[in-house]
PDB file of N, CA, C and O in Angstrom:
ATOM      1  N   UNK A   1      69.180 107.672 119.093  1.00  0.00           N
ATOM      2  CA  UNK A   1      70.284 108.335 118.492  1.00  0.00           C
ATOM      3  C   UNK A   1      71.570 108.026 119.338  1.00  0.00           C
ATOM      4  O   UNK A   1      71.576 108.103 120.566  1.00  0.00           O
ATOM      5  N   UNK A   2      72.621 107.683 118.610  1.00  0.00           N
ATOM      6  CA  UNK A   2      73.759 107.272 119.510  1.00  0.00           C
ATOM      7  C   UNK A   2      75.023 108.495 118.846  1.00  0.00           C
ATOM      8  O   UNK A   2      75.422 108.711 117.702  1.00  0.00           O
ATOM      9  N   UNK A   3      75.337 109.051 120.074  1.00  0.00           N
ATOM     10  CA  UNK A   3      76.497 110.116 119.720  1.00  0.00           C
ATOM     11  C   UNK A   3      77.620 109.867 120.552  1.00  0.00           C
ATOM     12  O   UNK A   3      77.561 109.646 121.762  1.00  0.00           O
ATOM     13  N   UNK A   4      78.698 109.916 119.822  1.00  0.00           N
ATOM     14  CA  UNK A   4      80.045 109.438 120.474  1.00  0.00           C
ATOM     15  C   UNK A   4      81.042 110.765 120.263  1.00  0.00           C
ATOM     16  O   UNK A   4      81.079 111.490 119.269  1.00  0.00           O
ATOM     17  N   UNK A   5      81.803 110.868 121.427  1.00  0.00           N
ATOM     18  CA  UNK A   5      82.996 111.859 121.318  1.00  0.00           C
ATOM     19  C   UNK A   5      84.151 110.814 121.205  1.00  0.00           C
ATOM     20  O   UNK A   5      84.252 109.865 121.983  1.00  0.00           O
ATOM     21  N   UNK A   6      84.942 111.038 120.264  1.00  0.00           N
ATOM     22  CA  UNK A   6      86.159 110.337 120.201  1.00  0.00           C
ATOM     23  C   UNK A   6      87.196 111.211 120.610  1.00  0.00           C
ATOM     24  O   UNK A   6      87.291 112.376 120.222  1.00  0.00           O
ATOM     25  N   UNK A   7      88.090 110.567 121.511  1.00  0.00           N
ATOM     26  CA  UNK A   7      89.337 111.337 121.838  1.00  0.00           C
ATOM     27  C   UNK A   7      89.920 110.582 122.916  1.00  0.00           C
ATOM     28  O   UNK A   7      89.259 109.680 123.431  1.00  0.00           O
ATOM     29  N   UNK A   8      91.350 110.909 123.407  1.00  0.00           N
ATOM     30  CA  UNK A   8      92.034 110.156 124.336  1.00  0.00           C
ATOM     31  C   UNK A   8      91.988 110.626 125.660  1.00  0.00           C
ATOM     32  O   UNK A   8      92.653 110.108 126.556  1.00  0.00           O
ATOM     33  N   UNK A   9      91.131 111.712 125.849  1.00  0.00           N
ATOM     34  CA  UNK A   9      91.064 112.274 127.118  1.00  0.00           C
ATOM     35  C   UNK A   9      91.681 113.699 127.448  1.00  0.00           C
ATOM     36  O   UNK A   9      91.801 114.185 128.573  1.00  0.00           O
ATOM     37  N   UNK A  10      92.029 114.242 126.296  1.00  0.00           N
ATOM     38  CA  UNK A  10      92.630 115.752 126.427  1.00  0.00           C
ATOM     39  C   UNK A  10      91.577 116.479 126.932  1.00  0.00           C
ATOM     40  O   UNK A  10      90.457 115.999 127.106  1.00  0.00           O
ATOM     41  N   UNK A  11      91.912 117.714 127.195  1.00  0.00           N
ATOM     42  CA  UNK A  11      91.039 118.961 127.499  1.00  0.00           C
ATOM     43  C   UNK A  11      90.125 119.260 126.483  1.00  0.00           C
ATOM     44  O   UNK A  11      88.942 119.422 126.781  1.00  0.00           O
ATOM     45  N   UNK A  12      90.542 119.366 125.211  1.00  0.00           N
ATOM     46  CA  UNK A  12      89.461 119.472 124.084  1.00  0.00           C
ATOM     47  C   UNK A  12      88.377 118.454 124.017  1.00  0.00           C
ATOM     48  O   UNK A  12      87.223 118.773 123.730  1.00  0.00           O
ATOM     49  N   UNK A  13      88.730 117.254 124.274  1.00  0.00           N
ATOM     50  CA  UNK A  13      87.919 116.084 124.176  1.00  0.00           C
ATOM     51  C   UNK A  13      86.939 116.280 125.368  1.00  0.00           C
ATOM     52  O   UNK A  13      85.732 116.274 125.126  1.00  0.00           O
ATOM     53  N   UNK A  14      87.380 116.452 126.629  1.00  0.00           N
ATOM     54  CA  UNK A  14      86.543 116.707 127.612  1.00  0.00           C
ATOM     55  C   UNK A  14      85.496 117.769 127.358  1.00  0.00           C
ATOM     56  O   UNK A  14      84.329 117.569 127.696  1.00  0.00           O
ATOM     57  N   UNK A  15      85.874 118.880 126.781  1.00  0.00           N
ATOM     58  CA  UNK A  15      85.162 120.133 126.488  1.00  0.00           C
ATOM     59  C   UNK A  15      84.137 119.752 125.394  1.00  0.00           C
ATOM     60  O   UNK A  15      82.995 120.203 125.481  1.00  0.00           O
ATOM     61  N   UNK A  16      84.470 118.987 124.423  1.00  0.00           N
ATOM     62  CA  UNK A  16      83.471 118.551 123.311  1.00  0.00           C
ATOM     63  C   UNK A  16      82.516 117.570 124.056  1.00  0.00           C
ATOM     64  O   UNK A  16      81.350 117.625 123.665  1.00  0.00           O
ATOM     65  N   UNK A  17      82.753 116.792 124.931  1.00  0.00           N
ATOM     66  CA  UNK A  17      81.783 115.795 125.729  1.00  0.00           C
ATOM     67  C   UNK A  17      80.928 116.681 126.299  1.00  0.00           C
ATOM     68  O   UNK A  17      79.724 116.523 126.100  1.00  0.00           O
ATOM     69  N   UNK A  18      81.408 117.814 127.140  1.00  0.00           N
ATOM     70  CA  UNK A  18      80.376 118.747 127.828  1.00  0.00           C
ATOM     71  C   UNK A  18      79.306 119.601 126.940  1.00  0.00           C
ATOM     72  O   UNK A  18      78.143 119.849 127.258  1.00  0.00           O
ATOM     73  N   UNK A  19      79.948 119.966 125.815  1.00  0.00           N
ATOM     74  CA  UNK A  19      79.201 120.658 124.830  1.00  0.00           C
ATOM     75  C   UNK A  19      78.259 119.765 124.197  1.00  0.00           C
ATOM     76  O   UNK A  19      77.162 120.191 123.836  1.00  0.00           O
ATOM     77  N   UNK A  20      78.625 118.471 124.022  1.00  0.00           N
ATOM     78  CA  UNK A  20      77.620 117.529 123.514  1.00  0.00           C
ATOM     79  C   UNK A  20      76.446 117.273 124.270  1.00  0.00           C
ATOM     80  O   UNK A  20      75.309 117.115 123.826  1.00  0.00           O
ATOM     81  N   UNK A  21      76.879 117.243 125.634  1.00  0.00           N
ATOM     82  CA  UNK A  21      75.592 117.039 126.785  1.00  0.00           C
ATOM     83  C   UNK A  21      74.820 118.173 126.626  1.00  0.00           C
ATOM     84  O   UNK A  21      73.611 117.978 126.509  1.00  0.00           O
ATOM     85  N   UNK A  22      75.280 119.474 126.589  1.00  0.00           N
ATOM     86  CA  UNK A  22      74.444 120.663 126.510  1.00  0.00           C
ATOM     87  C   UNK A  22      73.596 120.623 125.344  1.00  0.00           C
ATOM     88  O   UNK A  22      72.397 120.872 125.465  1.00  0.00           O
ATOM     89  N   UNK A  23      74.087 120.343 124.258  1.00  0.00           N
ATOM     90  CA  UNK A  23      73.665 120.188 123.064  1.00  0.00           C
ATOM     91  C   UNK A  23      72.414 119.215 122.820  1.00  0.00           C
ATOM     92  O   UNK A  23      71.490 119.460 122.045  1.00  0.00           O
ATOM     93  N   UNK A  24      72.547 118.046 123.632  1.00  0.00           N
ATOM     94  CA  UNK A  24      71.641 116.977 123.488  1.00  0.00           C
ATOM     95  C   UNK A  24      70.388 117.659 124.528  1.00  0.00           C
ATOM     96  O   UNK A  24      69.196 117.604 124.227  1.00  0.00           O
ATOM     97  N   UNK A  25      70.831 118.202 125.596  1.00  0.00           N
ATOM     98  CA  UNK A  25      69.662 118.753 126.469  1.00  0.00           C
ATOM     99  C   UNK A  25      68.811 119.898 125.637  1.00  0.00           C
ATOM    100  O   UNK A  25      67.582 119.939 125.698  1.00  0.00           O
ATOM    101  N   UNK A  26      69.539 120.758 124.909  1.00  0.00           N
ATOM    102  CA  UNK A  26      69.049 121.918 124.308  1.00  0.00           C
ATOM    103  C   UNK A  26      68.123 121.458 123.116  1.00  0.00           C
ATOM    104  O   UNK A  26      67.061 122.045 122.906  1.00  0.00           O
ATOM    105  N   UNK A  27      68.539 120.407 122.345  1.00  0.00           N
ATOM    106  CA  UNK A  27      67.885 119.791 121.337  1.00  0.00           C
ATOM    107  C   UNK A  27      66.568 119.301 121.469  1.00  0.00           C
ATOM    108  O   UNK A  27      65.669 119.334 120.629  1.00  0.00           O
ATOM    109  N   UNK A  28      66.551 118.783 122.765  1.00  0.00           N
ATOM    110  CA  UNK A  28      65.127 117.891 123.182  1.00  0.00           C
ATOM    111  C   UNK A  28      65.024 116.560 122.677  1.00  0.00           C
ATOM    112  O   UNK A  28      63.936 115.997 122.804  1.00  0.00           O
ATOM    113  N   UNK A  29      66.114 115.867 122.040  1.00  0.00           N
ATOM    114  CA  UNK A  29      66.143 114.876 121.337  1.00  0.00           C
ATOM    115  C   UNK A  29      66.743 113.920 122.190  1.00  0.00           C
ATOM    116  O   UNK A  29      67.800 114.203 122.755  1.00  0.00           O
ATOM    117  N   UNK A  30      66.072 112.573 122.388  1.00  0.00           N
ATOM    118  CA  UNK A  30      66.660 111.626 123.058  1.00  0.00           C
ATOM    119  C   UNK A  30      68.037 111.145 122.484  1.00  0.00           C
ATOM    120  O   UNK A  30      68.105 110.889 121.282  1.00  0.00           O
ATOM    121  N   UNK A  31      69.034 111.022 123.216  1.00  0.00           N
ATOM    122  CA  UNK A  31      70.273 110.414 122.461  1.00  0.00           C
ATOM    123  C   UNK A  31      71.074 109.853 123.688  1.00  0.00           C
ATOM    124  O   UNK A  31      71.009 110.288 124.838  1.00  0.00           O
ATOM    125  N   UNK A  32      71.820 108.839 123.251  1.00  0.00           N
ATOM    126  CA  UNK A  32      72.936 108.209 124.077  1.00  0.00           C
ATOM    127  C   UNK A  32      74.254 108.858 123.943  1.00  0.00           C
ATOM    128  O   UNK A  32      74.732 108.927 122.811  1.00  0.00           O
ATOM    129  N   UNK A  33      74.831 109.286 124.828  1.00  0.00           N
ATOM    130  CA  UNK A  33      76.076 110.008 124.625  1.00  0.00           C
ATOM    131  C   UNK A  33      77.291 108.903 125.120  1.00  0.00           C
ATOM    132  O   UNK A  33      77.218 108.150 126.091  1.00  0.00           O
ATOM    133  N   UNK A  34      78.260 109.016 124.298  1.00  0.00           N
ATOM    134  CA  UNK A  34      79.374 107.628 124.593  1.00  0.00           C
ATOM    135  C   UNK A  34      80.734 108.347 124.472  1.00  0.00           C
ATOM    136  O   UNK A  34      81.008 109.038 123.491  1.00  0.00           O
ATOM    137  N   UNK A  35      81.531 108.168 125.454  1.00  0.00           N
ATOM    138  CA  UNK A  35      82.974 108.749 125.083  1.00  0.00           C
ATOM    139  C   UNK A  35      83.923 107.616 124.647  1.00  0.00           C
ATOM    140  O   UNK A  35      84.090 106.651 125.394  1.00  0.00           O
ATOM    141  N   UNK A  36      84.402 107.686 123.737  1.00  0.00           N
ATOM    142  CA  UNK A  36      85.460 106.621 123.154  1.00  0.00           C
ATOM    143  C   UNK A  36      86.863 107.124 123.225  1.00  0.00           C
ATOM    144  O   UNK A  36      87.229 108.123 122.606  1.00  0.00           O
ATOM    145  N   UNK A  37      87.655 106.398 124.005  1.00  0.00           N
ATOM    146  CA  UNK A  37      89.003 106.689 124.315  1.00  0.00           C
ATOM    147  C   UNK A  37      90.000 105.598 123.650  1.00  0.00           C
ATOM    148  O   UNK A  37      91.211 105.818 123.675  1.00  0.00           O
ATOM    149  N   UNK A  38      89.532 104.529 123.111  1.00  0.00           N
ATOM    150  CA  UNK A  38      90.353 103.520 122.755  1.00  0.00           C
ATOM    151  C   UNK A  38      90.820 103.882 121.382  1.00  0.00           C
ATOM    152  O   UNK A  38      90.011 104.222 120.518  1.00  0.00           O
ATOM    153  N   UNK A  39      91.888 103.829 121.196  1.00  0.00           N
ATOM    154  CA  UNK A  39      92.585 104.203 119.829  1.00  0.00           C
ATOM    155  C   UNK A  39      92.047 103.398 118.612  1.00  0.00           C
ATOM    156  O   UNK A  39      91.704 103.925 117.554  1.00  0.00           O
ATOM    157  N   UNK A  40      92.011 102.143 118.858  1.00  0.00           N
ATOM    158  CA  UNK A  40      91.658 101.085 117.844  1.00  0.00           C
ATOM    159  C   UNK A  40      90.123 101.459 117.639  1.00  0.00           C
ATOM    160  O   UNK A  40      89.772 101.508 116.460  1.00  0.00           O
ATOM    161  N   UNK A  41      89.299 101.691 118.458  1.00  0.00           N
ATOM    162  CA  UNK A  41      87.769 102.200 118.188  1.00  0.00           C
ATOM    163  C   UNK A  41      87.845 103.406 117.559  1.00  0.00           C
ATOM    164  O   UNK A  41      87.075 103.507 116.604  1.00  0.00           O
ATOM    165  N   UNK A  42      88.590 104.437 117.812  1.00  0.00           N
ATOM    166  CA  UNK A  42      88.680 105.739 117.161  1.00  0.00           C
ATOM    167  C   UNK A  42      89.174 105.690 115.954  1.00  0.00           C
ATOM    168  O   UNK A  42      88.744 106.541 115.175  1.00  0.00           O
ATOM    169  N   UNK A  43      90.137 104.768 115.473  1.00  0.00           N
ATOM    170  CA  UNK A  43      90.506 104.567 114.106  1.00  0.00           C
ATOM    171  C   UNK A  43      89.602 103.822 113.102  1.00  0.00           C
ATOM    172  O   UNK A  43      89.795 103.879 111.887  1.00  0.00           O
ATOM    173  N   UNK A  44      88.636 103.144 113.658  1.00  0.00           N
ATOM    174  CA  UNK A  44      87.654 102.326 112.913  1.00  0.00           C
ATOM    175  C   UNK A  44      86.851 103.480 112.353  1.00  0.00           C
ATOM    176  O   UNK A  44      86.258 103.131 111.333  1.00  0.00           O
ATOM    177  N   UNK A  45      86.648 104.679 112.672  1.00  0.00           N
ATOM    178  CA  UNK A  45      85.857 105.663 112.092  1.00  0.00           C
ATOM    179  C   UNK A  45      86.658 106.643 111.095  1.00  0.00           C
ATOM    180  O   UNK A  45      86.187 107.604 110.486  1.00  0.00           O
ATOM    181  N   UNK A  46      87.977 106.169 111.079  1.00  0.00           N
ATOM    182  CA  UNK A  46      88.815 106.956 110.078  1.00  0.00           C
ATOM    183  C   UNK A  46      89.271 108.251 110.489  1.00  0.00           C
ATOM    184  O   UNK A  46      89.803 108.995 109.666  1.00  0.00           O
ATOM    185  N   UNK A  47      89.092 108.635 111.845  1.00  0.00           N
ATOM    186  CA  UNK A  47      89.524 109.912 112.274  1.00  0.00           C
ATOM    187  C   UNK A  47      91.037 110.013 112.525  1.00  0.00           C
ATOM    188  O   UNK A  47      91.620 109.206 113.250  1.00  0.00           O
ATOM    189  N   UNK A  48      91.638 111.003 111.919  1.00  0.00           N
ATOM    190  CA  UNK A  48      93.027 111.046 112.295  1.00  0.00           C
ATOM    191  C   UNK A  48      93.364 112.167 113.129  1.00  0.00           C
ATOM    192  O   UNK A  48      94.535 112.232 113.501  1.00  0.00           O
ATOM    193  N   UNK A  49      92.478 113.154 113.532  1.00  0.00           N
ATOM    194  CA  UNK A  49      92.469 114.149 114.683  1.00  0.00           C
ATOM    195  C   UNK A  49      91.460 114.132 115.480  1.00  0.00           C
ATOM    196  O   UNK A  49      90.320 114.101 115.018  1.00  0.00           O
ATOM    197  N   UNK A  50      91.736 114.154 117.047  1.00  0.00           N
ATOM    198  CA  UNK A  50      90.673 114.367 117.927  1.00  0.00           C
ATOM    199  C   UNK A  50      90.856 115.720 118.429  1.00  0.00           C
ATOM    200  O   UNK A  50      91.884 116.393 118.352  1.00  0.00           O
ATOM    201  N   UNK A  51      89.488 116.114 119.072  1.00  0.00           N
ATOM    202  CA  UNK A  51      88.412 115.357 119.293  1.00  0.00           C
ATOM    203  C   UNK A  51      87.660 115.179 117.959  1.00  0.00           C
ATOM    204  O   UNK A  51      87.901 115.862 116.963  1.00  0.00           O
ATOM    205  N   UNK A  52      86.739 114.216 118.019  1.00  0.00           N
ATOM    206  CA  UNK A  52      85.735 114.200 116.845  1.00  0.00           C
ATOM    207  C   UNK A  52      84.355 113.761 117.541  1.00  0.00           C
ATOM    208  O   UNK A  52      84.284 113.185 118.627  1.00  0.00           O
ATOM    209  N   UNK A  53      83.489 114.056 116.892  1.00  0.00           N
ATOM    210  CA  UNK A  53      81.909 113.962 117.119  1.00  0.00           C
ATOM    211  C   UNK A  53      81.293 113.029 116.030  1.00  0.00           C
ATOM    212  O   UNK A  53      81.403 113.279 114.830  1.00  0.00           O
ATOM    213  N   UNK A  54      80.723 112.081 116.459  1.00  0.00           N
ATOM    214  CA  UNK A  54      80.108 110.978 115.389  1.00  0.00           C
ATOM    215  C   UNK A  54      78.681 110.997 115.911  1.00  0.00           C
ATOM    216  O   UNK A  54      78.531 111.003 117.133  1.00  0.00           O
ATOM    217  N   UNK A  55      77.647 111.006 115.137  1.00  0.00           N
ATOM    218  CA  UNK A  55      76.271 110.988 115.265  1.00  0.00           C
ATOM    219  C   UNK A  55      75.773 109.901 114.563  1.00  0.00           C
ATOM    220  O   UNK A  55      75.836 109.982 113.337  1.00  0.00           O
ATOM    221  N   UNK A  56      75.274 108.864 115.073  1.00  0.00           N
ATOM    222  CA  UNK A  56      74.690 107.783 114.413  1.00  0.00           C
ATOM    223  C   UNK A  56      75.706 107.098 113.228  1.00  0.00           C
ATOM    224  O   UNK A  56      75.295 106.792 112.108  1.00  0.00           O
ATOM    225  N   UNK A  57      76.951 106.935 113.637  1.00  0.00           N
ATOM    226  CA  UNK A  57      77.856 106.272 112.803  1.00  0.00           C
ATOM    227  C   UNK A  57      78.524 107.250 111.697  1.00  0.00           C
ATOM    228  O   UNK A  57      79.441 106.909 110.950  1.00  0.00           O
ATOM    229  N   UNK A  58      78.003 108.330 111.717  1.00  0.00           N
ATOM    230  CA  UNK A  58      78.582 109.535 110.834  1.00  0.00           C
ATOM    231  C   UNK A  58      79.468 110.470 111.550  1.00  0.00           C
ATOM    232  O   UNK A  58      79.078 111.048 112.564  1.00  0.00           O
ATOM    233  N   UNK A  59      80.717 110.650 111.029  1.00  0.00           N
ATOM    234  CA  UNK A  59      81.590 111.742 111.572  1.00  0.00           C
ATOM    235  C   UNK A  59      81.250 113.176 111.313  1.00  0.00           C
ATOM    236  O   UNK A  59      81.435 113.688 110.209  1.00  0.00           O
ATOM    237  N   UNK A  60      80.807 113.751 112.223  1.00  0.00           N
ATOM    238  CA  UNK A  60      80.511 115.369 111.964  1.00  0.00           C
ATOM    239  C   UNK A  60      81.749 116.374 111.953  1.00  0.00           C
ATOM    240  O   UNK A  60      81.814 117.354 111.211  1.00  0.00           O
ATOM    241  N   UNK A  61      82.561 116.059 112.725  1.00  0.00           N
ATOM    242  CA  UNK A  61      83.670 117.085 112.786  1.00  0.00           C
ATOM    243  C   UNK A  61      84.791 116.289 113.374  1.00  0.00           C
ATOM    244  O   UNK A  61      84.550 115.312 114.084  1.00  0.00           O
ATOM    245  N   UNK A  62      86.093 116.703 113.080  1.00  0.00           N
ATOM    246  CA  UNK A  62      87.236 115.960 113.511  1.00  0.00           C
ATOM    247  C   UNK A  62      88.408 116.891 113.761  1.00  0.00           C
ATOM    248  O   UNK A  62      88.754 117.572 112.796  1.00  0.00           O
ATOM    249  N   UNK A  63      89.195 117.058 115.098  1.00  0.00           N
ATOM    250  CA  UNK A  63      90.141 118.072 115.085  1.00  0.00           C
ATOM    251  C   UNK A  63      90.011 119.474 115.610  1.00  0.00           C
ATOM    252  O   UNK A  63      90.916 120.277 115.838  1.00  0.00           O
ATOM    253  N   UNK A  64      88.542 119.636 115.776  1.00  0.00           N
ATOM    254  CA  UNK A  64      88.183 120.974 116.243  1.00  0.00           C
ATOM    255  C   UNK A  64      86.956 120.909 117.228  1.00  0.00           C
ATOM    256  O   UNK A  64      86.233 119.923 117.371  1.00  0.00           O
ATOM    257  N   UNK A  65      86.837 122.077 117.868  1.00  0.00           N
ATOM    258  CA  UNK A  65      85.706 122.004 118.676  1.00  0.00           C
ATOM    259  C   UNK A  65      84.564 122.987 118.020  1.00  0.00           C
ATOM    260  O   UNK A  65      84.663 124.213 117.976  1.00  0.00           O
ATOM    261  N   UNK A  66      83.422 122.187 117.500  1.00  0.00           N
ATOM    262  CA  UNK A  66      82.323 123.010 116.938  1.00  0.00           C
ATOM    263  C   UNK A  66      81.554 123.820 118.099  1.00  0.00           C
ATOM    264  O   UNK A  66      81.580 123.581 119.307  1.00  0.00           O
ATOM    265  N   UNK A  67      80.888 124.803 117.441  1.00  0.00           N
ATOM    266  CA  UNK A  67      80.161 125.755 118.399  1.00  0.00           C
ATOM    267  C   UNK A  67      78.846 124.737 118.864  1.00  0.00           C
ATOM    268  O   UNK A  67      78.530 123.781 118.155  1.00  0.00           O
ATOM    269  N   UNK A  68      78.249 125.006 119.920  1.00  0.00           N
ATOM    270  CA  UNK A  68      77.169 124.248 120.514  1.00  0.00           C
ATOM    271  C   UNK A  68      75.958 124.416 119.631  1.00  0.00           C
ATOM    272  O   UNK A  68      75.162 123.483 119.528  1.00  0.00           O
ATOM    273  N   UNK A  69      75.777 125.533 119.000  1.00  0.00           N
ATOM    274  CA  UNK A  69      74.440 125.612 118.019  1.00  0.00           C
ATOM    275  C   UNK A  69      74.761 124.751 116.717  1.00  0.00           C
ATOM    276  O   UNK A  69      73.808 124.340 116.055  1.00  0.00           O
ATOM    277  N   UNK A  70      76.084 124.458 116.318  1.00  0.00           N
ATOM    278  CA  UNK A  70      76.309 123.561 115.283  1.00  0.00           C
ATOM    279  C   UNK A  70      75.759 122.238 115.673  1.00  0.00           C
ATOM    280  O   UNK A  70      74.929 121.607 115.019  1.00  0.00           O
ATOM    281  N   UNK A  71      76.330 121.853 116.867  1.00  0.00           N
ATOM    282  CA  UNK A  71      76.019 120.471 117.441  1.00  0.00           C
ATOM    283  C   UNK A  71      74.525 120.196 117.721  1.00  0.00           C
ATOM    284  O   UNK A  71      74.107 119.040 117.648  1.00  0.00           O
ATOM    285  N   UNK A  72      73.678 121.258 118.050  1.00  0.00           N
ATOM    286  CA  UNK A  72      72.395 121.229 118.387  1.00  0.00           C
ATOM    287  C   UNK A  72      71.761 121.184 116.777  1.00  0.00           C
ATOM    288  O   UNK A  72      70.714 120.558 116.611  1.00  0.00           O
ATOM    289  N   UNK A  73      72.303 121.742 115.801  1.00  0.00           N
ATOM    290  CA  UNK A  73      71.748 121.507 114.492  1.00  0.00           C
ATOM    291  C   UNK A  73      71.908 120.237 113.896  1.00  0.00           C
ATOM    292  O   UNK A  73      70.963 119.738 113.285  1.00  0.00           O
ATOM    293  N   UNK A  74      73.056 119.620 114.006  1.00  0.00           N
ATOM    294  CA  UNK A  74      73.283 118.333 113.730  1.00  0.00           C
ATOM    295  C   UNK A  74      72.481 117.321 114.260  1.00  0.00           C
ATOM    296  O   UNK A  74      72.077 116.400 113.551  1.00  0.00           O
ATOM    297  N   UNK A  75      72.168 117.430 115.657  1.00  0.00           N
ATOM    298  CA  UNK A  75      71.301 116.405 116.215  1.00  0.00           C
ATOM    299  C   UNK A  75      69.951 116.515 115.755  1.00  0.00           C
ATOM    300  O   UNK A  75      69.291 115.512 115.485  1.00  0.00           O
ATOM    301  N   UNK A  76      69.467 117.771 115.643  1.00  0.00           N
ATOM    302  CA  UNK A  76      67.975 118.101 115.383  1.00  0.00           C
ATOM    303  C   UNK A  76      67.761 117.566 113.841  1.00  0.00           C
ATOM    304  O   UNK A  76      66.707 117.027 113.503  1.00  0.00           O
ATOM    305  N   UNK A  77      68.823 117.760 112.975  1.00  0.00           N
ATOM    306  CA  UNK A  77      68.781 117.493 111.685  1.00  0.00           C
ATOM    307  C   UNK A  77      68.718 115.866 111.404  1.00  0.00           C
ATOM    308  O   UNK A  77      68.023 115.311 110.553  1.00  0.00           O
ATOM    309  N   UNK A  78      69.464 115.358 112.175  1.00  0.00           N
ATOM    310  CA  UNK A  78      69.624 113.777 112.190  1.00  0.00           C
ATOM    311  C   UNK A  78      68.326 113.136 112.713  1.00  0.00           C
ATOM    312  O   UNK A  78      67.870 112.077 112.281  1.00  0.00           O
ATOM    313  N   UNK A  79      67.752 113.920 113.733  1.00  0.00           N
ATOM    314  CA  UNK A  79      66.483 113.434 114.430  1.00  0.00           C
ATOM    315  C   UNK A  79      65.347 113.489 113.324  1.00  0.00           C
ATOM    316  O   UNK A  79      64.552 112.551 113.270  1.00  0.00           O
ATOM    317  N   UNK A  80      65.238 114.573 112.425  1.00  0.00           N
ATOM    318  CA  UNK A  80      64.165 114.840 111.499  1.00  0.00           C
ATOM    319  C   UNK A  80      64.383 113.801 110.267  1.00  0.00           C
ATOM    320  O   UNK A  80      63.413 113.296 109.702  1.00  0.00           O
ATOM    321  N   UNK A  81      65.517 113.560 109.949  1.00  0.00           N
ATOM    322  CA  UNK A  81      65.886 112.588 108.913  1.00  0.00           C
ATOM    323  C   UNK A  81      65.475 111.045 109.317  1.00  0.00           C
ATOM    324  O   UNK A  81      65.087 110.226 108.484  1.00  0.00           O
ATOM    325  N   UNK A  82      65.600 110.811 110.535  1.00  0.00           N
ATOM    326  CA  UNK A  82      65.359 109.381 110.998  1.00  0.00           C
ATOM    327  C   UNK A  82      63.765 109.201 111.167  1.00  0.00           C
ATOM    328  O   UNK A  82      63.291 108.065 111.175  1.00  0.00           O
ATOM    329  N   UNK A  83      62.944 110.341 111.302  1.00  0.00           N
ATOM    330  CA  UNK A  83      61.603 110.259 111.239  1.00  0.00           C
ATOM    331  C   UNK A  83      60.928 110.092 109.886  1.00  0.00           C
ATOM    332  O   UNK A  83      59.772 109.681 109.780  1.00  0.00           O
ATOM    333  N   UNK A  84      61.588 110.379 109.002  1.00  0.00           N
ATOM    334  CA  UNK A  84      61.015 110.338 107.688  1.00  0.00           C
ATOM    335  C   UNK A  84      60.511 108.984 107.193  1.00  0.00           C
ATOM    336  O   UNK A  84      60.009 108.883 106.074  1.00  0.00           O
TER     337      UNK A  84
END
């Protein structure tokens, strides 16, 4: 699983990255976490507001900080779907 945090480096982007790290650890799912700061790369996802969270090429949220439990849920749901 590949998880990306999209953002230019603002405080909210950094916070989302830390929350994603915690969520990955809490979920018990193996995932690669990447920070994307390049605007051209961010625009490829159609994101107009940062921070944004992308799980396996699917934008899960944009322009807000989701709760940690919400991120864990997205990760575990995606992991379960990929095992089908």
